[in-house]
C-alpha positions as CSV (number, residue, x, y, z in Angstrom):
1,M,-25.0,-44.4,8.9
2,F,-24.7,-42.6,5.7
3,K,-26.7,-43.4,2.5
4,I,-24.4,-41.2,0.2
5,T,-25.6,-40.8,-3.7
6,K,-22.3,-39.9,-6.0
7,Q,-22.2,-38.4,-9.6
8,V,-19.6,-37.7,-11.6
9,I,-19.5,-34.8,-14.6
10,K,-16.9,-35.9,-17.5
11,L,-15.8,-32.5,-18.5
12,S,-14.9,-32.1,-22.7
13,D,-11.8,-31.6,-21.6
14,G,-10.8,-34.3,-19.3
15,R,-11.4,-32.9,-15.6
16,E,-14.3,-34.2,-13.1
17,I,-16.4,-32.5,-10.9
18,T,-18.5,-34.5,-8.7
19,L,-21.5,-34.4,-6.8
20,E,-22.0,-35.9,-3.5
21,T,-25.2,-35.8,-1.2
22,G,-26.1,-37.7,1.9
23,K,-23.5,-37.4,4.3
24,M,-23.0,-33.5,4.7
25,A,-25.8,-31.5,6.4
26,R,-28.4,-34.3,5.6
27,Q,-31.6,-32.2,8.2
28,A,-31.5,-29.7,5.2
29,D,-34.4,-29.7,2.6
30,G,-31.4,-31.0,0.1
31,A,-27.3,-30.7,0.6
32,V,-24.7,-31.7,-1.8
33,V,-21.0,-31.0,-1.7
34,L,-19.5,-30.6,-5.1
35,Q,-16.1,-31.1,-5.6
36,M,-13.6,-30.2,-9.2
37,G,-9.9,-30.4,-8.0
38,K,-9.5,-28.9,-4.4
39,T,-12.3,-27.1,-4.7
40,M,-15.2,-28.2,-2.5
41,L,-18.5,-26.3,-2.0
42,L,-21.6,-27.5,0.2
43,A,-24.7,-26.1,-0.8
44,T,-27.9,-26.4,1.1
45,V,-31.7,-26.0,0.2
46,V,-34.4,-25.5,2.9
47,S,-38.1,-24.0,2.1
48,T,-40.9,-23.8,4.5
49,K,-44.1,-25.9,4.0
50,E,-46.2,-23.5,4.3
51,A,-46.6,-20.4,1.8
52,K,-46.4,-16.7,4.0
53,E,-49.6,-15.1,4.5
54,G,-50.2,-12.1,2.6
55,I,-47.3,-11.7,0.2
56,D,-47.4,-11.7,-3.8
57,F,-43.5,-12.8,-4.7
58,F,-41.4,-15.3,-3.9
59,P,-39.5,-15.0,-0.9
60,L,-36.0,-16.6,-2.0
61,S,-32.6,-15.4,-0.2
62,V,-29.0,-17.2,-1.8
63,D,-26.2,-16.0,0.3
64,Y,-23.0,-17.2,-1.1
65,Q,-19.8,-17.5,1.6
66,E,-16.4,-18.2,1.7
67,K,-15.1,-19.7,5.0
68,F,-11.4,-18.9,5.6
69,A,-10.2,-22.2,6.9
70,S,-10.9,-23.6,2.9
71,A,-7.8,-21.5,2.0
72,G,-5.8,-22.1,5.5
73,K,-6.0,-18.4,6.3
74,I,-7.7,-16.8,9.6
75,P,-9.9,-13.5,9.1
76,G,-8.4,-9.9,9.7
77,G,-10.0,-8.0,11.8
78,F,-10.5,-7.1,15.4
79,L,-13.3,-10.4,15.8
80,K,-10.9,-12.8,13.3
81,R,-14.4,-14.5,12.3
82,E,-16.0,-14.4,9.1
83,G,-18.6,-11.2,9.3
84,K,-20.6,-9.5,6.7
85,L,-20.5,-10.9,2.4
86,S,-17.4,-9.1,0.6
87,D,-18.5,-7.4,-2.1
88,K,-17.2,-11.0,-4.1
89,E,-19.0,-13.0,-2.1
90,V,-22.0,-10.7,-2.5
91,L,-21.6,-10.7,-6.5
92,T,-21.5,-14.4,-6.8
93,S,-24.7,-14.6,-4.8
94,R,-26.4,-12.7,-7.3
95,L,-25.6,-14.8,-10.2
96,V,-27.0,-18.1,-8.0
97,D,-29.9,-15.7,-7.3
98,R,-30.7,-14.4,-11.0
99,A,-30.4,-17.9,-12.6
100,I,-32.5,-19.6,-10.4
101,R,-35.2,-17.5,-9.1
102,P,-36.9,-17.0,-12.4
103,L,-37.6,-21.4,-12.5
104,F,-39.4,-21.4,-9.3
105,P,-43.5,-22.1,-9.9
106,D,-45.5,-18.4,-10.1
107,S,-47.4,-19.8,-7.3
108,Y,-44.9,-21.2,-4.9
109,R,-44.7,-18.3,-2.3
110,C,-42.8,-20.7,0.8
111,E,-40.0,-19.3,2.3
112,T,-36.9,-20.8,0.7
113,Q,-33.2,-19.9,1.6
114,I,-30.2,-21.4,-0.4
115,N,-26.8,-21.2,1.5
116,I,-23.6,-21.9,-0.8
117,Y,-20.1,-22.4,1.2
118,L,-16.8,-22.6,0.2
119,I,-15.1,-25.2,1.9
120,S,-11.9,-26.3,0.3
121,A,-10.7,-23.7,-1.9
122,D,-7.6,-24.4,-5.1
123,N,-6.7,-21.6,-7.3
124,D,-7.0,-23.9,-10.5
125,A,-11.0,-24.6,-9.8
126,Q,-12.5,-21.2,-9.3
127,P,-15.7,-21.0,-6.8
128,D,-17.8,-18.4,-8.2
129,A,-18.7,-20.3,-12.0
130,L,-19.3,-23.8,-9.4
131,A,-21.8,-22.2,-7.0
132,A,-24.6,-22.3,-8.8
133,L,-23.9,-25.9,-10.2
134,A,-23.7,-26.6,-6.4
135,A,-27.0,-24.9,-5.6
136,S,-29.9,-26.6,-8.3
137,S,-27.4,-30.1,-7.8
138,A,-28.8,-29.4,-3.9
139,L,-32.8,-28.9,-5.6
140,A,-32.5,-31.6,-7.4
141,V,-32.3,-34.3,-4.5
142,S,-34.8,-32.4,-2.6
143,D,-38.7,-32.1,-2.8
144,I,-38.9,-28.2,-3.9
145,P,-40.5,-27.9,-6.9
146,F,-38.4,-26.5,-9.2
147,G,-38.1,-25.7,-13.2
148,G,-34.5,-26.3,-13.5
149,P,-31.6,-28.1,-12.9
150,I,-29.4,-25.2,-14.4
151,S,-25.6,-24.5,-14.5
152,E,-23.2,-21.8,-15.0
153,V,-20.0,-22.1,-16.4
154,R,-17.4,-19.7,-17.2
155,V,-15.6,-18.9,-20.7
156,V,-13.1,-17.2,-21.5
157,K,-11.3,-16.7,-25.3
158,Q,-7.2,-17.0,-24.9
159,N,-5.4,-17.3,-27.9
160,G,-8.2,-17.4,-29.9
161,E,-9.5,-20.8,-28.4
162,Y,-12.3,-21.0,-26.2
163,K,-11.8,-22.5,-22.7
164,I,-14.4,-23.5,-20.1
165,N,-13.5,-22.8,-16.0
166,P,-9.9,-21.9,-16.4
167,A,-7.3,-21.4,-14.4
168,P,-6.9,-17.5,-12.8
169,D,-3.9,-17.0,-15.0
170,A,-5.9,-18.1,-18.2
171,I,-8.6,-15.5,-17.4
172,E,-5.9,-12.6,-16.7
173,E,-4.6,-13.2,-20.2
174,S,-8.1,-13.8,-22.3
175,S,-9.9,-11.3,-24.3
176,L,-13.5,-12.4,-22.9
177,D,-14.4,-13.5,-19.8
178,L,-18.0,-14.1,-19.5
179,I,-20.4,-16.4,-16.7
180,V,-23.1,-18.2,-18.5
181,A,-26.4,-19.7,-16.5
182,A,-28.4,-22.2,-18.6
183,T,-31.1,-25.0,-18.6
184,K,-30.4,-27.6,-20.9
185,D,-32.8,-26.0,-23.4
186,N,-32.2,-22.3,-22.5
187,I,-30.2,-19.7,-21.9
188,L,-31.3,-17.3,-18.4
189,M,-28.4,-15.3,-17.9
190,V,-25.3,-13.9,-19.2
191,E,-22.4,-11.9,-17.2
192,G,-18.5,-10.8,-18.0
193,A,-16.1,-8.6,-19.0
194,M,-14.6,-8.0,-22.4
195,N,-11.8,-6.3,-24.4
196,E,-13.3,-4.6,-26.7
197,V,-15.0,-7.9,-28.8
198,S,-17.5,-7.9,-31.6
199,E,-21.0,-9.4,-31.1
200,D,-20.5,-12.1,-32.8
201,E,-17.1,-13.7,-30.7
202,M,-19.8,-13.2,-27.7
203,L,-22.8,-15.0,-29.0
204,E,-20.0,-18.2,-29.9
205,A,-18.6,-17.9,-26.5
206,I,-22.3,-18.3,-25.2
207,K,-22.8,-21.4,-27.5
208,V,-19.7,-23.0,-26.6
209,A,-20.8,-22.5,-22.7
210,H,-24.1,-23.7,-23.6
211,E,-22.7,-27.2,-25.0
212,E,-20.9,-27.5,-21.3
213,I,-23.8,-26.8,-19.5
214,K,-25.7,-29.5,-21.2
215,L,-23.4,-32.2,-19.9
216,H,-24.4,-30.6,-15.6
217,C,-28.1,-30.8,-16.6
218,K,-28.1,-34.2,-17.6
219,A,-25.9,-35.0,-14.3
220,Q,-28.0,-33.4,-12.1
221,E,-31.0,-35.5,-13.4
222,E,-28.5,-38.9,-13.1
223,L,-28.6,-37.4,-9.5
224,M,-31.8,-37.0,-8.8
225,Q,-32.8,-40.4,-10.0
226,K,-30.2,-42.2,-8.3
227,A,-31.6,-40.3,-4.6
228,G,-35.1,-41.0,-5.4
229,A,-36.1,-37.8,-5.2
230,T,-37.9,-37.3,-8.4
231,E,-41.1,-37.1,-6.4
232,K,-42.1,-33.0,-5.5
233,R,-44.3,-31.6,-2.6
234,E,-47.5,-30.4,-3.8
235,L,-48.0,-26.5,-5.3
236,P,-50.1,-24.8,-3.3
237,E,-53.4,-23.9,-4.7
238,I,-53.5,-20.8,-6.6
239,N,-56.0,-18.3,-5.1
240,A,-57.6,-17.5,-8.6
241,N,-61.1,-16.7,-9.8
242,E,-61.0,-17.4,-13.9
243,E,-64.8,-15.6,-14.2
244,L,-63.6,-12.3,-12.1
245,E,-60.7,-12.0,-14.2
246,K,-62.6,-11.8,-17.4
247,Q,-65.0,-9.1,-15.9
248,V,-62.0,-6.9,-14.7
249,F,-60.4,-8.0,-17.9
250,D,-63.1,-6.8,-19.8
251,A,-64.2,-3.7,-17.8
252,V,-60.5,-2.2,-18.3
253,Y,-58.4,-3.4,-20.9
254,D,-59.6,-1.1,-23.7
255,K,-59.2,2.2,-21.4
256,L,-55.7,1.0,-20.1
257,Y,-54.6,0.2,-24.4
258,S,-55.8,3.9,-24.5
259,V,-53.9,5.7,-22.0
260,A,-50.6,3.5,-23.2
261,K,-51.0,4.3,-26.6
262,K,-51.7,8.2,-25.7
263,S,-47.1,8.0,-25.1
264,I,-47.4,9.6,-22.4
265,K,-43.1,10.6,-22.1
266,D,-43.2,11.5,-17.9
267,K,-42.9,8.9,-15.4
268,K,-45.6,10.1,-12.9
269,E,-48.2,11.6,-15.5
270,R,-48.0,8.1,-17.2
271,K,-48.6,6.2,-14.1
272,E,-51.4,8.7,-12.5
273,A,-53.2,8.2,-16.2
274,F,-53.2,4.5,-15.7
275,G,-54.5,5.3,-12.0
276,V,-57.8,7.3,-12.9
277,V,-58.7,4.4,-15.2
278,K,-58.0,1.2,-12.0
279,N,-59.6,3.5,-9.2
280,E,-62.8,4.3,-11.5
281,Y,-63.3,0.0,-11.7
282,L,-62.5,0.2,-7.8
283,E,-64.7,2.7,-7.2
284,S,-67.7,1.5,-8.9
285,L,-67.1,-2.0,-6.2
286,T,-70.0,-3.8,-4.3
287,E,-69.4,-4.4,-0.6
288,E,-69.2,-8.2,-2.0
289,D,-66.8,-7.5,-4.7
290,E,-64.3,-5.7,-2.3
291,E,-63.8,-9.8,-0.3
292,N,-61.9,-10.2,-3.6
293,L,-59.9,-6.9,-3.6
294,R,-56.8,-8.2,-3.5
295,L,-57.3,-10.7,-6.0
296,I,-59.0,-7.6,-8.3
297,K,-56.5,-5.4,-7.5
298,K,-53.8,-8.7,-9.3
299,Y,-55.6,-8.2,-12.6
300,L,-56.0,-4.7,-12.7
301,S,-52.0,-4.7,-12.8
302,S,-52.0,-7.7,-15.2
303,A,-54.7,-6.3,-17.7
304,E,-52.8,-2.9,-17.4
305,K,-49.1,-5.1,-18.1
306,K,-50.9,-6.8,-21.4
307,A,-52.0,-3.7,-22.6
308,A,-48.3,-2.4,-23.0
309,R,-47.1,-5.5,-24.1
310,N,-49.9,-5.7,-27.1
311,L,-49.1,-2.2,-27.7
312,V,-45.3,-3.3,-28.8
313,L,-45.9,-6.2,-30.3
314,D,-49.0,-4.9,-32.3
315,E,-48.7,-1.5,-33.4
316,K,-44.9,-1.2,-32.5
317,I,-46.0,1.6,-30.2
318,R,-43.8,2.2,-26.5
319,L,-45.2,3.5,-23.5
320,D,-43.4,7.2,-24.3
321,G,-44.0,7.2,-28.1
322,R,-40.7,5.9,-29.6
323,Q,-39.8,3.7,-32.0
324,L,-38.1,0.1,-30.8
325,D,-34.4,1.3,-31.7
326,E,-35.4,5.1,-30.1
327,V,-32.6,6.5,-27.6
328,R,-34.3,9.1,-25.2
329,D,-32.9,13.0,-25.1
330,I,-29.5,13.0,-23.6
331,V,-27.7,15.6,-22.6
332,A,-24.0,15.6,-21.1
333,E,-22.3,18.4,-19.2
334,V,-18.6,17.7,-17.3
335,N,-16.5,20.0,-15.1
336,L,-19.9,21.3,-13.0
337,L,-18.6,20.9,-9.6
338,P,-14.9,23.2,-9.3
339,S,-13.6,21.4,-6.4
340,A,-13.3,17.6,-7.8
341,H,-10.5,16.3,-10.1
342,G,-13.1,15.4,-12.7
343,C,-17.2,15.2,-12.7
344,A,-19.7,14.9,-15.1
345,L,-23.9,15.1,-15.0
346,F,-25.5,12.3,-17.8
347,T,-28.9,12.7,-18.1
348,R,-30.8,10.7,-20.1
349,G,-34.5,11.1,-19.8
350,E,-35.4,10.6,-16.6
351,T,-32.6,8.9,-15.9
352,Q,-29.6,10.9,-14.2
353,S,-26.1,10.2,-12.7
354,L,-23.9,12.7,-10.9
355,T,-20.6,11.2,-11.3
356,T,-17.4,12.0,-9.7
357,V,-13.5,11.1,-10.2
358,T,-11.6,11.4,-7.6
359,L,-7.3,10.4,-8.1
360,G,-5.6,9.2,-5.0
361,T,-2.0,8.0,-3.6
362,K,-1.1,4.3,-3.8
363,L,-2.1,4.8,0.4
364,D,-5.8,5.0,-1.1
365,E,-6.1,1.8,-2.9
366,Q,-8.6,-0.4,-0.7
367,M,-7.5,-3.4,0.7
368,I,-8.7,-7.0,-0.2
369,D,-8.8,-9.7,2.4
370,G,-10.3,-12.6,1.4
371,A,-10.3,-16.4,1.6
372,M,-9.2,-16.9,-1.6
373,Y,-7.6,-13.3,-2.5
374,Q,-5.5,-10.4,-0.6
375,G,-4.2,-7.6,-2.1
376,S,-5.2,-4.4,-3.4
377,S,-6.9,-2.5,-6.1
378,K,-6.0,1.3,-7.4
379,F,-9.7,1.5,-9.5
380,I,-12.7,1.7,-7.1
381,L,-16.2,2.6,-8.2
382,H,-18.7,3.0,-6.1
383,Y,-22.8,3.2,-7.1
384,N,-25.6,5.1,-4.8
385,F,-29.2,4.7,-5.7
386,P,-30.9,7.1,-3.0
387,G,-35.1,6.8,-2.4
388,F,-35.2,10.4,-3.9
389,S,-34.0,9.1,-7.3
390,T,-37.6,7.7,-7.5
391,G,-40.1,10.1,-5.3
392,E,-39.2,7.9,-2.4
393,V,-38.6,7.6,1.4
394,K,-35.8,5.2,1.8
395,P,-33.5,5.2,4.8
396,N,-29.7,5.3,4.2
397,R,-28.2,1.7,5.0
398,G,-25.3,1.3,3.5
399,P,-25.4,-0.6,-0.2
400,G,-27.6,-3.2,-1.0
401,R,-27.1,-6.0,-3.2
402,R,-28.5,-4.4,-6.0
403,E,-26.4,-1.5,-5.8
404,V,-23.0,-3.6,-5.5
405,G,-24.0,-5.4,-8.8
406,H,-25.1,-2.0,-10.6
407,G,-21.6,-0.8,-9.5
408,N,-19.6,-3.9,-10.1
409,L,-21.1,-3.9,-14.0
410,A,-20.0,-0.1,-14.3
411,H,-16.3,-1.2,-12.8
412,R,-15.8,-3.8,-15.1
413,A,-17.2,-1.6,-18.3
414,I,-14.8,1.0,-17.5
415,S,-12.0,-0.8,-16.4
416,K,-11.3,-2.2,-20.3
417,V,-10.4,1.2,-20.9
418,L,-8.5,2.5,-18.3
419,P,-4.5,3.1,-18.6
420,K,-2.1,0.4,-17.9
421,E,-0.8,0.1,-14.3
422,E,2.8,1.2,-14.7
423,D,1.2,3.9,-16.6
424,N,-1.0,5.4,-14.1
425,P,0.2,5.7,-10.5
426,Y,-3.0,7.2,-9.2
427,T,-5.4,5.4,-7.2
428,I,-9.2,6.3,-8.9
429,R,-12.3,6.3,-6.9
430,I,-15.3,6.9,-9.3
431,V,-18.8,7.7,-7.4
432,S,-21.8,7.6,-9.1
433,D,-24.9,9.1,-7.2
434,I,-28.1,8.3,-9.1
435,L,-30.4,11.7,-8.8
436,E,-33.1,10.6,-11.2
437,S,-34.3,7.2,-12.3
438,N,-36.3,5.5,-14.6
439,G,-34.3,2.7,-16.0
440,S,-31.1,2.3,-17.0
441,S,-29.2,3.7,-14.2
442,S,-25.9,1.2,-14.2
443,M,-25.6,2.6,-18.4
444,A,-25.7,5.9,-17.4
445,T,-22.9,5.3,-14.9
446,V,-21.0,4.0,-17.4
447,C,-21.4,7.0,-19.6
448,A,-20.8,9.7,-16.8
449,G,-17.8,7.8,-15.3
450,A,-15.8,7.7,-18.7
451,L,-17.0,11.5,-19.2
452,A,-15.9,12.0,-16.0
453,L,-12.7,10.5,-16.5
454,M,-11.8,12.5,-19.2
455,D,-13.1,15.8,-17.5
456,A,-10.0,14.8,-15.0
457,G,-7.4,14.4,-17.7
458,V,-7.3,10.7,-16.8
459,K,-5.7,8.9,-20.5
460,I,-8.5,6.4,-20.9
461,S,-8.2,4.7,-24.0
462,N,-11.5,5.3,-25.7
463,P,-14.8,6.7,-24.4
464,V,-17.1,3.6,-23.7
465,S,-20.4,3.8,-22.8
466,G,-23.8,1.8,-22.2
467,I,-27.2,0.9,-23.2
468,A,-30.2,-1.5,-21.8
469,M,-32.0,-3.3,-23.9
470,G,-35.5,-5.0,-23.4
471,M,-37.4,-7.8,-25.3
472,I,-41.6,-8.0,-25.7
473,S,-42.4,-11.6,-27.4
474,D,-45.7,-13.8,-27.5
475,P,-44.7,-17.6,-27.8
476,E,-48.3,-18.2,-29.0
477,T,-47.9,-15.8,-32.3
478,G,-44.0,-15.9,-32.6
479,K,-43.9,-12.1,-32.6
480,Y,-40.8,-10.1,-30.8
481,A,-40.0,-6.9,-30.5
482,V,-36.5,-5.6,-28.9
483,L,-36.5,-2.0,-27.3
484,S,-33.5,-0.1,-27.0
485,D,-32.9,2.2,-24.0
486,I,-35.5,0.4,-21.7
487,L,-37.7,2.5,-19.4
488,G,-38.0,1.2,-15.7
489,D,-41.9,-0.1,-16.4
490,E,-40.7,-1.6,-20.0
491,D,-38.0,-3.4,-17.6
492,H,-41.0,-4.8,-15.8
493,L,-43.3,-5.7,-18.2
494,G,-40.9,-7.0,-21.0
495,D,-39.0,-10.6,-21.3
496,M,-35.7,-9.6,-21.0
497,D,-32.9,-7.1,-19.5
498,F,-29.9,-7.6,-21.6
499,K,-27.3,-4.3,-20.6
500,V,-24.3,-3.9,-23.3
501,T,-21.2,-1.4,-23.0
502,G,-18.5,-0.6,-25.0
503,T,-16.8,1.9,-27.4
504,E,-16.7,2.6,-31.2
505,K,-14.1,-0.6,-31.5
506,G,-16.3,-3.5,-29.7
507,I,-18.0,-5.0,-26.5
508,T,-16.6,-4.3,-22.7
509,A,-19.1,-5.1,-20.4
510,C,-22.6,-7.1,-20.3
511,Q,-25.3,-8.0,-18.0
512,M,-27.8,-10.3,-19.2
513,D,-31.4,-11.7,-17.8
514,I,-34.0,-13.3,-19.7
515,K,-37.5,-14.4,-18.0
516,V,-38.9,-16.5,-21.1
517,D,-37.7,-19.8,-22.3
518,G,-36.6,-20.3,-25.9
519,L,-34.8,-17.1,-26.2
520,S,-32.9,-17.7,-29.4
521,Y,-30.3,-16.9,-31.4
522,D,-31.4,-14.9,-34.1
523,V,-33.2,-12.7,-31.4
524,L,-29.9,-12.2,-29.4
525,S,-28.0,-11.2,-32.7
526,D,-30.9,-9.3,-33.4
527,A,-30.7,-7.5,-30.0
528,L,-26.9,-7.2,-30.1
529,Q,-26.9,-5.3,-33.3
530,Q,-29.6,-2.8,-32.1
531,A,-27.4,-2.1,-29.1
532,K,-24.4,-1.4,-31.3
533,K,-26.1,1.2,-33.1
534,G,-27.8,3.1,-29.9
535,R,-24.3,2.7,-28.4
536,M,-22.7,4.2,-31.3
537,H,-25.6,7.5,-30.6
538,I,-25.0,7.7,-27.4
539,L,-21.4,7.9,-28.3
540,D,-22.1,10.6,-30.5
541,K,-23.6,12.8,-27.7
542,M,-21.0,12.0,-25.2
543,S,-18.4,13.7,-27.4
544,E,-20.8,17.4,-27.8
545,A,-19.5,17.4,-23.9
546,I,-16.2,16.3,-24.6
547,S,-14.3,13.6,-27.0
548,S,-11.0,13.3,-25.0
549,P,-8.9,13.1,-22.2
550,R,-8.0,16.7,-20.9
551,E,-4.0,17.2,-22.0
552,D,-3.5,17.8,-18.3
553,Y,-5.0,17.7,-14.8
554,K,-6.7,20.2,-13.5
555,E,-4.6,22.9,-11.6
556,H,-6.2,21.5,-7.8
557,T,-5.4,17.8,-9.0
558,P,-2.7,16.2,-6.9
559,R,0.3,15.8,-9.2
560,S,2.0,12.1,-9.6
561,L,5.8,11.4,-10.6
562,K,7.4,8.2,-10.7
563,I,11.2,7.3,-10.5
564,N,12.6,3.8,-10.8
565,I,16.1,3.5,-8.8
566,P,18.2,0.9,-8.0
567,K,17.5,-1.6,-5.3
568,E,20.8,-0.5,-3.6
569,M,19.5,3.5,-3.4
570,I,16.0,2.5,-1.2
571,G,17.8,2.5,1.8
572,A,19.4,5.9,1.0
573,I,16.3,7.4,0.3
574,I,14.4,6.5,3.3
575,G,17.5,6.9,5.8
576,P,17.9,5.6,9.4
577,G,14.4,5.4,10.7
578,G,12.7,7.1,7.9
579,K,14.7,10.2,8.9
580,V,15.2,11.2,5.2
581,I,12.4,10.5,3.8
582,Q,10.5,12.2,6.2
583,E,12.5,15.0,6.3
584,M,11.7,15.4,2.2
585,Q,8.1,15.0,2.9
586,K,7.8,17.4,5.4
587,T,10.0,20.2,3.1
588,T,7.9,19.5,-0.5
589,N,5.1,18.8,1.3
590,S,4.4,15.7,-0.6
591,T,3.6,12.1,0.2
592,I,6.4,9.8,-1.0
593,I,6.1,6.2,-1.2
594,V,9.1,3.2,-1.7
595,E,8.5,0.1,-3.0
596,E,10.7,-2.6,-3.8
597,S,10.1,-4.3,-7.2
598,E,12.1,-7.9,-8.8
599,E,14.3,-5.5,-10.3
600,F,14.4,-2.2,-9.1
601,G,12.4,0.2,-6.6
602,I,10.1,2.1,-7.2
603,V,9.3,5.6,-6.1
604,N,6.0,7.4,-5.9
605,I,5.7,11.3,-5.1
606,F,2.6,12.5,-5.0
607,S,1.6,16.6,-3.8
608,S,-1.0,18.8,-4.3
609,E,1.0,21.3,-5.5
610,K,3.5,21.0,-8.7
611,N,5.9,22.7,-7.9
612,G,6.1,20.4,-4.3
613,A,6.3,17.3,-6.4
614,E,9.1,18.3,-9.1
615,Q,11.1,19.7,-5.6
616,A,10.9,16.2,-4.3
617,L,11.8,14.8,-7.0
618,K,14.5,16.3,-7.7
619,A,15.9,15.7,-4.0
620,V,15.3,12.0,-4.6
621,K,17.6,12.5,-7.8
622,E,20.3,14.1,-5.7
623,I,20.4,11.1,-3.4
624,I,20.4,8.3,-6.3
625,A,23.3,10.6,-7.8
626,V,26.4,8.4,-8.1
627,P,29.4,11.0,-6.6
628,E,31.8,11.3,-9.3
629,V,35.8,11.9,-8.0
630,G,37.0,15.2,-9.7
631,K,33.3,16.7,-9.4
632,V,32.8,20.3,-7.8
633,Y,29.7,20.4,-5.7
634,N,28.1,23.0,-3.1
635,G,27.7,21.0,0.6
636,K,26.7,22.2,3.8
637,V,28.7,21.8,7.0
638,K,26.8,19.2,8.9
639,S,29.4,18.6,12.4
640,I,32.9,20.0,12.9
641,T,35.7,18.1,14.8
642,S,39.5,18.7,16.1
643,F,40.4,17.3,12.5
644,G,38.0,18.6,10.3
645,A,34.0,19.0,8.5
646,F,31.8,16.6,7.6
647,V,30.3,18.3,4.6
648,E,26.7,17.0,3.3
649,F,27.8,17.4,-1.1
650,M,25.1,15.3,-2.3
651,K,21.5,14.5,-0.5
652,G,22.4,12.0,2.1
653,K,26.0,11.6,1.3
654,E,29.0,13.2,3.1
655,G,32.2,13.0,3.5
656,L,35.3,14.7,5.1
657,L,36.8,17.9,4.4
658,H,40.0,17.5,6.6
659,I,41.8,20.1,8.1
660,S,44.8,20.2,5.9
661,E,42.4,20.5,3.0
662,I,40.0,23.6,4.4
663,T,42.5,26.2,3.0
664,W,46.1,26.4,1.8
665,E,47.3,28.2,5.0
666,R,48.1,25.6,7.9
667,L,45.3,25.4,10.5
668,E,46.2,25.2,14.2
669,N,42.9,23.7,15.2
670,M,38.9,24.3,13.9
671,D,38.7,27.4,16.0
672,G,36.0,30.0,14.1
673,V,37.1,28.5,10.8
674,L,33.6,26.9,9.4
675,A,30.2,27.0,11.5
676,E,27.5,23.9,11.4
677,G,25.1,24.9,8.3
678,E,27.6,26.7,6.7
679,E,27.8,26.3,2.9
680,V,30.5,25.1,0.9
681,K,32.4,24.6,-2.1
682,V,33.9,21.4,-2.4
683,K,35.5,19.4,-4.9
684,L,35.5,15.3,-4.6
685,T,39.0,14.2,-4.6
686,E,38.6,10.0,-3.5
687,I,36.0,7.3,-3.0
688,D,37.6,5.1,-0.4
689,K,37.5,1.2,-2.3
690,K,37.3,-0.3,0.7
691,T,35.1,1.9,3.3
692,G,32.9,3.9,0.2
693,K,34.4,7.0,2.4
694,F,34.4,10.3,0.4
695,R,37.2,13.0,1.1
696,L,36.6,16.1,0.3
697,S,39.0,19.1,-0.7
698,R,38.2,22.9,-0.6
699,K,41.6,24.5,-0.9
700,E,41.7,22.9,-4.6
701,L,39.2,25.2,-5.6
702,L,41.3,28.2,-4.0
703,P,44.1,30.1,-5.6
704,R,47.4,28.8,-4.5
705,P,49.6,30.9,-3.2
706,E,52.9,31.8,-4.7
707,R,56.3,30.7,-2.4
708,K,57.9,33.4,-1.2
709,K,61.6,34.3,-2.9
710,T,64.4,33.7,-0.4
711,E,67.1,36.1,-0.5
712,Q,70.6,35.2,-2.6
713,K,73.3,34.3,-0.6
714,V,76.5,36.4,-1.2
């Protein structure tokens, strides 16, 4: 019934990856089950036979989804079923999409969908680093034209040694964590986070990853041969007219080159200047020419792109007149918003981020409910890209995949300089609202985020900045130019988008997408060194606004205090039914959270007022204080009985003040002696070893009356 084809990839460390096709999802154009350890991914690809009418782009969608059953779990929420993709699933989908999309033929316009399901989970084989291999394998066994195969691997550096696709504990302990995508010949994409490592370390990690990827690509080629999938469908004919293209090019190229050479800094003015040239040509068309209007507009755009690229390659002049390694003008400001805990406005050229920092309690932690991971996060970063930032009308329908991706890049960059969790009692939320955008808005978020954290008084280890690098190259002449702090237009017309973040010590995060074949490691090294120079320049500009974290939080920032307590005292702080802790929160206007660790209890105290937090801390200390026999306490009468009174002499601790210990005089009853709520000074005289009950005395603190002299008998 099944015609199953298998291919085994033997990894350099002895582990194996199995690729199997022919058993599952047989009606898809291509389907492969990938298995490594207990992790299994099902990747399918389907592409329509006919191209979509009226579109000038490749309609590709990539969706990675983790099935909860793969880890033996039931989803949370009311519906108890998988729903909208989580941020983790979106980020994994982007890793696959960005590596695969550039390798489809330019003329391919057939709607294509790639689905990748995690159907069995194993922590020792993380699926995000295997998803692209599964997707590429599904394409390999299909008849869909594709310039692969490709693969992705994770490379980490642990104790000075590079490891490929390691277990989670090695990832946590690593100084470098990269996902690298490549064909057998060329690097396609790099994304990851680092603990302030050098440029040379990063390059070495990419080389190690590429050697492993070559094994994956060779195995896919063998799988394709075994499955008999070497024949691919014919590409649709390209609607082209070389004579018309030359006619358009000859008419407008020199004019467009002249506009590019004017070095117009303003994006709108530059667009209008190019538009004048193109509109003049369109107005000169005859009715016969207008039949090819769509082609003509395409050729006009191609001529504009070529003019701008040649200007850089031939004369080293950029669209806005900057030198190749020059960063746009920067203005950095902090403390603009009086009610925010921390804020910054970072403007670089025509890109601007307004970023805020909010410090919250443990109750504000982000809960994560996934198939592979369940827990919480104390650091949240949200990136928002409204339409007005580029002068467009765009409905606000929540963050798209691009916003999730850009936010995650900034999150990784900044997380490396945050205080250690044990030194940071706050939940930190950073929100970057992009108010203007002309390239490199994610890097503006990194810079503004670091500034806002310092403005909030968060003790980051070092300021971190980011820069987006670009490249324009000509394979025929071998010319290339690396561009610092690229514009949006330069991103569009360039061959590389390489974002690098870091401190003065080293790199903390990166994201690289390469649009051409054959990028050498020498060019990549040049880009990294030029990026380092740009990062240092930006850090200098940032320091003009604020160079280190404020000594203290702002007055309106919630105060946070933490104390470790003996585990056996947790119940005393909470009290019966939470009575004690609720009373403390009410009287001190604080939020008190008690956790239990392996060794001790942890009490976190949050209050909008410094005085309230200190009062709560004092109350907690009173509860955990150890009573001392012989010590005098200020107590409060809690209840009265016929044989004495119960007095709270320490927070949460009551002792018996017996009727005989109230005064030196003999009392017949308790009528009128003490009243509930009355404050009374007492001495702790005994702690019962068996019951732990406390006995108090008041009379020992009173002067002892002299005995009456008896008359001598005569």
